[in-house]
C-alpha positions as CSV (number, residue, x, y, z in Angstrom):
1,X,-42.0,24.7,-1.8
2,X,-39.8,22.1,0.0
3,X,-42.6,19.6,-0.2
4,X,-42.7,20.3,-4.4
5,X,-39.4,19.5,-4.3
6,X,-39.4,16.3,-2.4
7,X,-42.2,15.2,-4.4
8,X,-40.3,15.5,-7.7
9,X,-37.0,14.0,-5.9
10,X,-39.4,10.8,-4.9
11,X,-41.2,10.7,-8.3
12,X,-37.6,10.4,-10.0
13,X,-36.3,7.7,-7.8
14,X,-39.9,5.8,-8.1
15,X,-39.5,6.1,-11.9
16,X,-35.6,5.3,-12.4
17,X,-36.1,2.4,-10.1
18,X,-39.8,1.1,-12.2
19,X,-37.6,1.4,-15.6
20,X,-34.9,-0.4,-14.0
21,X,-36.7,-3.2,-12.5
22,X,-38.3,-4.1,-16.2
23,X,-35.3,-3.1,-18.2
24,X,-32.8,-5.4,-16.3
25,X,-33.0,-9.1,-15.1
26,X,-33.9,-12.5,-16.4
27,X,-36.4,-11.2,-18.7
28,X,-35.8,-7.3,-19.4
29,X,-37.7,-5.0,-21.9
30,X,-35.1,-3.7,-23.7
31,X,-36.1,0.2,-24.1
32,X,-37.0,0.4,-20.7
33,X,-33.4,0.3,-19.7
34,X,-32.9,3.5,-22.2
35,X,-35.1,5.4,-20.2
36,X,-34.2,4.4,-16.2
37,X,-31.3,6.7,-15.5
38,X,-33.0,9.7,-16.9
39,X,-35.1,10.9,-13.8
40,X,-32.4,10.3,-11.3
41,X,-29.7,12.1,-13.7
42,X,-31.7,14.8,-14.5
43,X,-32.3,15.8,-11.1
44,X,-29.1,15.2,-9.7
45,X,-27.6,18.8,-10.2
46,X,-30.3,20.4,-7.9
47,X,-29.1,18.1,-5.2
48,X,-26.2,17.9,-2.9
49,X,-23.9,15.1,-4.1
50,X,-24.8,13.1,-1.1
51,X,-28.3,13.0,-1.6
52,X,-27.9,12.5,-5.2
53,X,-25.9,9.4,-4.8
54,X,-28.3,8.2,-2.2
55,X,-31.0,8.5,-4.3
56,X,-29.2,6.9,-7.2
57,X,-28.2,3.8,-4.9
58,X,-31.8,3.6,-3.8
59,X,-33.4,3.7,-7.5
60,X,-30.7,1.2,-9.0
61,X,-31.4,-1.0,-5.9
62,X,-34.9,-1.0,-6.0
63,X,-34.7,-1.9,-9.7
64,X,-32.3,-4.9,-9.2
65,X,-34.7,-6.4,-7.2
66,X,-36.4,-8.4,-10.0
67,X,-33.5,-10.8,-9.4
68,X,-34.3,-11.7,-5.6
69,X,-35.9,-14.5,-6.1
70,X,-33.2,-16.1,-8.7
71,X,-30.0,-15.1,-6.6
72,X,-31.8,-16.4,-3.1
73,X,-33.8,-19.4,-4.3
74,X,-32.7,-20.7,-7.6
75,X,-28.7,-20.6,-7.2
76,X,-28.9,-20.1,-3.5
77,X,-26.2,-17.3,-3.2
78,X,-24.8,-16.6,0.5
79,X,-25.9,-14.0,2.2
80,X,-22.9,-12.1,2.0
81,X,-22.5,-12.9,-1.8
82,X,-26.2,-11.6,-2.4
83,X,-25.4,-8.3,-0.2
84,X,-22.6,-7.6,-3.0
85,X,-24.4,-9.0,-6.0
86,X,-27.0,-5.9,-5.5
87,X,-25.1,-3.1,-3.5
88,X,-22.5,-3.3,-5.6
89,X,-24.2,-2.5,-9.2
90,X,-26.3,0.1,-7.0
91,X,-22.9,1.9,-5.7
92,X,-21.3,2.0,-9.0
93,X,-24.5,3.6,-10.7
94,X,-24.8,6.2,-7.5
95,X,-21.0,7.3,-8.3
96,X,-21.7,7.3,-11.8
97,X,-24.7,9.7,-11.0
98,X,-22.0,12.1,-9.2
99,X,-19.5,11.8,-11.9
100,X,-22.2,13.4,-14.6
101,X,-23.4,15.8,-12.0
102,X,-19.9,17.3,-11.7
103,X,-19.8,17.9,-15.4
104,X,-23.3,19.3,-15.7
105,X,-22.8,21.7,-12.9
106,X,-19.4,22.9,-14.4
107,X,-21.6,23.7,-17.6
108,X,-19.3,21.1,-19.6
109,X,-22.6,19.6,-21.0
110,X,-20.9,17.6,-23.8
111,X,-18.8,16.0,-21.6
112,X,-21.8,15.4,-19.0
113,X,-23.0,13.4,-21.9
114,X,-20.1,11.2,-22.2
115,X,-19.0,10.6,-18.8
116,X,-21.6,8.0,-17.7
117,X,-21.2,5.9,-21.0
118,X,-17.4,5.8,-20.9
119,X,-17.7,5.2,-16.9
120,X,-20.1,2.0,-17.0
121,X,-18.1,0.5,-20.0
122,X,-14.6,0.8,-18.2
123,X,-16.5,-0.6,-14.7
124,X,-18.1,-3.9,-16.6
125,X,-15.1,-4.3,-18.9
126,X,-12.9,-4.5,-15.7
127,X,-15.2,-6.4,-13.7
128,X,-15.1,-9.1,-16.7
129,X,-11.3,-9.2,-16.5
130,X,-11.7,-9.8,-12.5
131,X,-14.7,-12.2,-12.3
132,X,-14.8,-15.9,-12.5
133,X,-18.3,-15.3,-14.3
134,X,-16.8,-12.7,-16.7
135,X,-19.9,-11.2,-18.6
136,X,-22.3,-11.9,-16.3
137,X,-24.7,-9.0,-15.5
138,X,-23.7,-7.2,-18.5
139,X,-26.6,-4.7,-19.3
140,X,-25.7,-5.3,-22.9
141,X,-27.9,-8.6,-22.7
142,X,-31.4,-6.8,-21.6
143,X,-31.0,-5.3,-25.5
144,X,-31.2,-9.0,-27.3
145,X,-34.7,-8.7,-28.2
146,X,-33.8,-5.3,-30.2
147,X,-31.8,-6.8,-33.2
148,X,-30.6,-3.7,-34.7
149,X,-28.9,-2.3,-31.6
150,X,-27.2,-5.4,-30.9
151,X,-25.3,-5.5,-34.5
152,X,-22.7,-2.7,-33.2
153,X,-21.5,-5.9,-31.0
154,X,-20.0,-6.8,-34.5
155,X,-17.8,-4.0,-34.4
156,X,-17.7,-3.0,-30.4
157,X,-18.2,-6.0,-28.7
158,X,-21.0,-5.8,-26.3
159,X,-18.9,-3.1,-24.6
160,X,-20.7,-0.9,-27.1
161,X,-24.1,-1.8,-26.4
162,X,-23.9,-0.6,-22.9
163,X,-22.4,2.5,-24.4
164,X,-25.2,3.4,-26.5
165,X,-27.7,3.1,-23.7
166,X,-26.3,5.3,-21.5
167,X,-25.3,7.6,-23.9
168,X,-28.7,8.2,-25.0
169,X,-29.7,8.3,-21.4
170,X,-27.2,10.7,-20.2
171,X,-27.8,13.1,-23.3
172,X,-31.8,13.3,-22.4
173,X,-30.7,14.0,-19.1
174,X,-28.4,16.7,-19.7
175,X,-30.9,18.2,-21.8
176,X,-33.5,17.8,-19.5
177,X,-31.8,19.2,-16.5
178,X,-32.0,23.0,-17.5
179,X,-28.4,23.4,-17.6
180,X,-26.4,25.1,-20.5
181,X,-27.1,27.6,-23.1
182,X,-28.7,27.1,-26.3
183,X,-25.4,26.3,-28.5
184,X,-24.4,23.6,-25.5
185,X,-27.8,22.1,-25.9
186,X,-28.3,21.9,-29.5
187,X,-24.6,20.5,-29.6
188,X,-25.5,17.7,-27.4
189,X,-28.8,16.9,-29.3
190,X,-27.2,16.7,-32.5
191,X,-24.1,14.8,-31.7
192,X,-26.3,11.9,-29.3
193,X,-29.0,11.7,-31.8
194,X,-26.4,11.3,-34.7
195,X,-24.6,8.5,-32.6
196,X,-27.6,6.9,-31.5
197,X,-29.5,7.0,-35.3
198,X,-25.8,5.6,-36.6
199,X,-26.0,2.8,-34.6
200,X,-29.8,2.0,-35.8
201,X,-28.8,2.3,-39.3
202,X,-26.0,0.4,-38.9
203,X,-27.8,-2.5,-37.4
204,X,-30.6,-2.3,-39.9
205,X,-28.0,-2.5,-42.9
206,X,-26.1,-5.4,-41.5
207,X,-29.4,-7.4,-41.0
208,X,-30.3,-7.0,-44.3
209,X,-26.9,-8.0,-45.8
210,X,-26.9,-11.4,-46.9
211,X,-23.1,-12.9,-47.5
212,X,-22.9,-16.0,-49.5
213,X,-24.3,-19.0,-47.0
214,X,-24.6,-22.8,-46.8
215,X,-27.2,-24.4,-44.7
216,X,-26.5,-27.3,-41.9
217,X,-29.3,-29.0,-40.7
218,X,-29.1,-29.2,-36.8
219,X,-31.2,-31.4,-34.6
220,X,-31.4,-30.5,-30.6
221,X,-32.2,-33.0,-28.0
222,X,-32.7,-32.5,-24.2
223,X,-34.6,-33.9,-21.1
224,X,-34.7,-32.2,-17.6
225,X,-33.8,-35.3,-14.9
226,X,-33.9,-34.8,-11.2
227,X,-30.6,-34.2,-9.7
228,X,-30.6,-37.2,-8.0
229,X,-30.3,-38.8,-11.5
230,X,-27.0,-37.1,-12.2
231,X,-25.7,-37.6,-8.6
232,X,-27.1,-41.5,-9.0
233,X,-24.9,-44.4,-9.9
234,X,-23.5,-44.9,-13.0
235,X,-26.0,-47.7,-14.0
236,X,-28.7,-44.7,-14.0
237,X,-26.4,-42.8,-16.2
238,X,-25.7,-45.3,-18.3
239,X,-29.7,-46.1,-18.8
240,X,-30.3,-42.3,-19.5
241,X,-27.4,-42.0,-21.9
242,X,-29.3,-45.4,-23.9
243,X,-32.7,-43.5,-23.7
244,X,-30.7,-40.4,-25.6
245,X,-29.7,-42.9,-28.1
246,X,-32.8,-44.5,-28.6
247,X,-34.2,-40.8,-29.2
248,X,-31.7,-39.7,-31.9
249,X,-32.7,-42.9,-33.8
250,X,-36.4,-41.9,-33.2
251,X,-36.5,-38.7,-34.1
252,X,-33.4,-37.6,-36.5
253,X,-34.9,-36.6,-39.8
254,X,-33.1,-37.9,-42.8
255,X,-30.9,-35.1,-44.0
256,X,-29.8,-34.0,-40.4
257,X,-26.0,-33.6,-40.3
258,X,-25.5,-32.5,-36.7
259,X,-27.0,-33.4,-33.6
260,X,-26.5,-31.7,-30.2
261,X,-27.5,-33.0,-26.9
262,X,-27.3,-31.3,-23.2
263,X,-24.2,-30.6,-20.8
264,X,-23.3,-33.4,-18.4
265,X,-25.9,-36.0,-19.1
266,X,-24.2,-38.7,-16.9
267,X,-20.9,-39.0,-15.0
268,X,-19.1,-41.9,-16.6
269,X,-15.9,-43.8,-15.6
270,X,-12.8,-44.8,-17.9
271,X,-13.9,-48.3,-18.0
272,X,-17.7,-47.7,-19.0
273,X,-16.6,-45.1,-21.5
274,X,-15.7,-47.2,-24.0
275,X,-19.4,-48.7,-24.1
276,X,-20.9,-45.0,-24.4
277,X,-18.3,-44.5,-27.3
278,X,-19.4,-47.6,-28.8
279,X,-23.3,-46.8,-28.6
280,X,-22.7,-43.5,-29.9
281,X,-20.7,-44.2,-32.9
282,X,-23.4,-46.9,-33.7
283,X,-26.0,-43.9,-33.5
284,X,-23.9,-41.2,-35.5
285,X,-23.4,-44.0,-38.3
286,X,-27.0,-45.2,-38.4
287,X,-28.4,-41.7,-38.6
288,X,-25.7,-40.5,-40.8
289,X,-25.1,-37.3,-38.3
290,X,-22.5,-36.2,-36.4
291,X,-23.6,-36.8,-32.7
292,X,-22.2,-34.0,-30.0
293,X,-22.6,-35.8,-26.3
294,X,-22.0,-33.7,-23.3
295,X,-21.0,-35.8,-20.1
296,X,-18.4,-35.9,-17.3
297,X,-15.3,-38.2,-17.5
298,X,-13.7,-39.4,-14.6
299,X,-10.5,-40.7,-15.0
300,X,-7.4,-41.5,-12.8
301,X,-6.1,-37.8,-13.1
302,X,-9.6,-36.0,-12.2
303,X,-13.3,-35.6,-13.8
304,X,-13.5,-33.4,-17.0
305,X,-16.7,-32.4,-18.3
306,X,-16.6,-33.0,-21.9
307,X,-18.3,-32.5,-25.3
308,X,-17.5,-35.8,-27.1
309,X,-17.9,-35.6,-31.2
310,X,-19.0,-39.0,-33.0
311,X,-18.5,-38.5,-37.1
312,X,-21.1,-39.6,-39.6
313,X,-18.7,-42.5,-40.0
314,X,-18.8,-43.6,-36.6
315,X,-15.9,-42.7,-35.2
316,X,-14.9,-40.7,-32.0
317,X,-13.5,-37.5,-33.9
318,X,-13.1,-35.1,-31.1
319,X,-13.0,-34.3,-27.4
320,X,-13.5,-31.0,-25.4
321,X,-12.9,-30.3,-22.1
322,X,-14.8,-27.2,-21.0
323,X,-12.7,-24.3,-19.7
324,X,-14.6,-22.0,-17.5
325,X,-16.3,-23.8,-14.6
326,X,-18.7,-22.5,-12.0
327,X,-16.8,-22.1,-9.0
328,X,-18.1,-23.8,-5.8
329,X,-20.1,-25.9,-8.1
330,X,-18.3,-27.7,-10.8
331,X,-15.2,-29.5,-9.3
332,X,-14.0,-30.7,-12.3
333,X,-10.5,-29.9,-14.0
334,X,-10.5,-27.2,-17.0
335,X,-9.5,-27.8,-20.2
336,X,-7.6,-25.4,-22.5
337,X,-7.7,-26.6,-25.9
338,X,-9.8,-25.4,-28.5
339,X,-11.7,-27.9,-31.1
340,X,-12.7,-26.8,-34.5
341,X,-13.5,-29.2,-37.3
342,X,-13.7,-29.1,-41.0
343,X,-16.8,-30.0,-42.1
344,X,-18.5,-30.2,-45.5
345,X,-20.7,-27.0,-44.7
346,X,-17.6,-25.3,-43.3
347,X,-15.8,-25.2,-40.0
348,X,-17.7,-26.4,-36.4
349,X,-16.4,-25.3,-33.3
350,X,-17.4,-26.8,-29.5
351,X,-18.0,-25.1,-26.5
352,X,-19.5,-25.9,-23.4
353,X,-22.4,-23.8,-21.4
354,X,-20.7,-21.1,-19.4
355,X,-17.7,-20.9,-21.8
356,X,-19.7,-18.7,-24.0
357,X,-19.8,-16.1,-21.0
358,X,-16.3,-15.1,-22.3
359,X,-15.9,-13.0,-25.2
360,X,-12.3,-13.9,-25.9
361,X,-12.8,-17.7,-26.2
362,X,-15.3,-17.1,-28.8
363,X,-13.0,-14.5,-30.5
364,X,-10.2,-17.4,-30.4
365,X,-13.0,-19.5,-32.4
366,X,-13.6,-16.8,-34.9
367,X,-9.9,-16.4,-35.5
368,X,-9.9,-19.8,-36.4
369,X,-12.5,-19.9,-38.9
370,X,-15.3,-21.4,-37.2
371,X,-18.5,-20.2,-38.4
372,X,-20.7,-22.9,-36.4
373,X,-20.8,-23.5,-32.9
374,X,-22.3,-26.6,-31.3
375,X,-22.9,-26.0,-27.6
376,X,-24.4,-28.6,-24.7
377,X,-25.7,-26.5,-21.9
378,X,-27.2,-26.9,-18.2
379,X,-28.8,-24.0,-17.2
380,X,-31.3,-23.0,-14.1
381,X,-35.0,-22.8,-15.5
382,X,-35.1,-19.0,-14.3
383,X,-32.2,-18.2,-16.6
384,X,-32.8,-20.2,-19.6
385,X,-33.8,-16.9,-21.7
386,X,-31.0,-14.7,-20.5
387,X,-28.1,-17.5,-20.8
388,X,-29.0,-18.7,-24.1
389,X,-28.9,-15.0,-25.0
390,X,-25.3,-14.4,-23.9
391,X,-24.7,-17.2,-26.4
392,X,-26.3,-15.7,-29.0
393,X,-24.4,-12.6,-28.4
394,X,-21.2,-14.3,-29.0
395,X,-22.2,-15.2,-32.5
396,X,-23.0,-11.7,-33.2
397,X,-20.0,-10.3,-32.0
398,X,-18.0,-13.2,-34.0
399,X,-20.0,-13.9,-37.2
400,X,-20.8,-17.8,-36.5
401,X,-24.4,-19.5,-36.3
402,X,-25.1,-21.3,-32.8
403,X,-26.8,-24.6,-32.0
404,X,-27.3,-24.7,-28.3
405,X,-29.0,-27.5,-26.2
406,X,-29.5,-26.9,-22.7
407,X,-31.3,-29.0,-19.9
408,X,-33.3,-26.9,-17.5
409,X,-33.6,-24.3,-20.4
410,X,-34.0,-24.0,-23.8
411,X,-33.1,-25.4,-27.0
412,X,-31.6,-22.6,-29.3
413,X,-30.4,-22.2,-32.9
414,X,-29.7,-18.9,-34.2
415,X,-27.7,-17.1,-36.7
416,X,-24.9,-15.2,-37.0
417,X,-27.1,-11.9,-37.1
418,X,-28.9,-13.0,-33.4
419,X,-32.0,-13.9,-35.1
420,X,-33.4,-16.9,-33.1
421,X,-34.5,-19.5,-35.8
422,X,-35.7,-22.2,-33.6
423,X,-36.2,-22.3,-30.2
424,X,-38.1,-24.8,-27.2
425,X,-38.2,-24.8,-24.0
426,X,-37.3,-28.3,-21.8
427,X,-39.8,-29.8,-19.7
428,X,-39.2,-32.6,-16.7
429,X,-39.2,-36.2,-17.7
430,X,-39.8,-35.8,-21.3
431,X,-37.7,-35.6,-24.1
432,X,-37.9,-32.3,-26.3
433,X,-36.3,-31.9,-29.5
434,X,-36.1,-29.1,-32.2
435,X,-34.8,-29.2,-36.1
436,X,-34.0,-26.5,-38.3
437,X,-31.5,-25.4,-40.7
438,X,-29.0,-22.6,-39.8
439,X,-27.0,-20.7,-42.4
440,X,-23.4,-20.7,-42.2
441,X,-21.0,-18.2,-43.6
442,X,-17.2,-17.5,-43.3
443,X,-17.3,-13.6,-41.8
444,X,-15.0,-12.4,-39.5
445,X,-15.9,-9.5,-38.2
446,X,-14.2,-6.4,-37.1
447,X,-14.6,-6.9,-33.4
448,X,-13.2,-10.3,-33.9
449,X,-10.3,-9.3,-35.5
450,X,-9.3,-6.4,-32.9
451,X,-10.6,-7.4,-29.8
452,X,-11.8,-5.3,-27.0
453,X,-10.3,-2.0,-28.6
454,X,-13.6,-0.1,-28.0
455,X,-13.6,-0.8,-24.1
456,X,-9.8,0.2,-23.4
457,X,-11.2,3.1,-25.4
458,X,-13.6,3.9,-23.1
459,X,-11.2,3.2,-20.1
460,X,-8.9,5.9,-21.6
461,X,-11.6,8.3,-21.8
462,X,-13.0,7.8,-18.5
463,X,-9.3,8.4,-16.8
464,X,-9.2,11.6,-19.0
465,X,-12.6,13.1,-17.7
466,X,-11.5,11.9,-14.4
467,X,-8.4,13.7,-14.7
468,X,-10.2,17.0,-15.7
469,X,-12.9,16.9,-13.1
470,X,-10.1,16.1,-10.1
471,X,-7.6,18.5,-11.6
472,X,-9.3,21.3,-13.6
473,X,-10.0,24.5,-11.5
474,X,-13.7,24.8,-10.5
475,X,-14.6,28.7,-11.2
476,X,-18.2,28.2,-10.2
477,X,-17.8,26.6,-6.7
478,X,-19.1,29.8,-5.2
479,X,-22.4,29.8,-7.1
480,X,-22.5,25.9,-6.7
481,X,-22.5,26.2,-2.8
482,X,-24.8,28.9,-2.8
483,X,-27.1,26.8,-5.2
484,X,-27.1,23.4,-3.4
485,X,-30.7,23.9,-2.0
486,X,-31.9,24.8,-5.2
487,X,-30.5,24.5,-8.6
488,X,-29.5,27.1,-10.2
489,X,-27.5,26.7,-13.7
490,X,-24.0,27.5,-13.2
491,X,-24.0,28.9,-16.9
492,X,-25.8,32.1,-16.6
493,X,-22.9,33.9,-17.5
494,X,-22.4,32.1,-21.0
495,X,-26.0,32.6,-21.2
496,X,-25.5,36.5,-20.6
497,X,-22.3,36.4,-23.2
498,X,-24.8,35.0,-25.7
């Protein structure tokens, strides 16, 4: 009997870890994450609390190993930070399993189904507020290949996506645990099934809805060059900027309305900036296309990671300075202004790379009426897909189209439903470009109007459930203590009453 129990425990951990491994990370399989928590959650009521916690931590930790190469070799995090990067989410998941376990063993199955979703959203939201990396690591981004699911972000923000994943997983786990009477189990199945189906139905409906639109013809251009070029002399930077200008003249199709280049093509002093502005003003006038150029401006008061837009009549129309810089990597000074431009097809906004990891900034652009974001970026090759999709989710949340041009990453054109219209990977030492027409419309979403209401609702519900679990009398304590080595559902009395 003991060997059989150990087999089921090991199987639960391995299955959960396997689904977590394939369902998270830089290239997740969206449906795998929906299944990952189920085995560990389902078996947890049959175990001691300490055992359930350790098994859940181990399962999640194994699943996270899909990012080891990225964390240790691509972005080269220090050892101490690496440990925290992997251990903290695993511990949080382990505590979440204990939270659900407590409700299952009380016989409160509906509350058990709700416990992990609100707990996880509360954790992700508070982490995003406190972290300089905001929503990086949020599980909502694992669902970017499932367009119907991510449409709920237009109502709840990305928080609703994590919620629905864990609601499904916890509901199935509760039903698989063997706890509760038929009436309770039916209530869980109906409630969870209704919410999950509603999310998919809403998503399908939103994907098929067609608000009045205009189109914007956009060209994205990028070229991967060695870091030594970026860190090199100003002459090297000016040479590369000259190559980009020549490429714009060479490949920009007639009728293009906007050309977007990558972030930080070069570092330019104030004395050389006038020549750069003249070069790109001429290119914009010659092609009759607005050009968005990413570079670092070195000024006497400090350096700025900037995006400069040259209008079709050859004028420098706007300069945007990046708001959210990578700590320890980007020494530039942050900006604090939005740039929204009235253009014939609508209102265009400017952001840069990491800015789009922060939902609030994109909501501010939506409030200003932006229906197209032009975004220079610079990724780390391995995270190119994930970082592009993080920006795409901002578009879904707020109802704008996206043109994102990333060196060492992807050139991406997407609409306000998250559909990828054109995409291409950049390559070393050669220009890569894409052209496409983006449909833009003035569509302010419920989320862009109301903000993170759903995250705060989850926090309130989590606090209420935690208070209930800590303060409510535990009438079945004796039964639970006797059952810690072999799970006996604690609702046998309710079954006999039925």
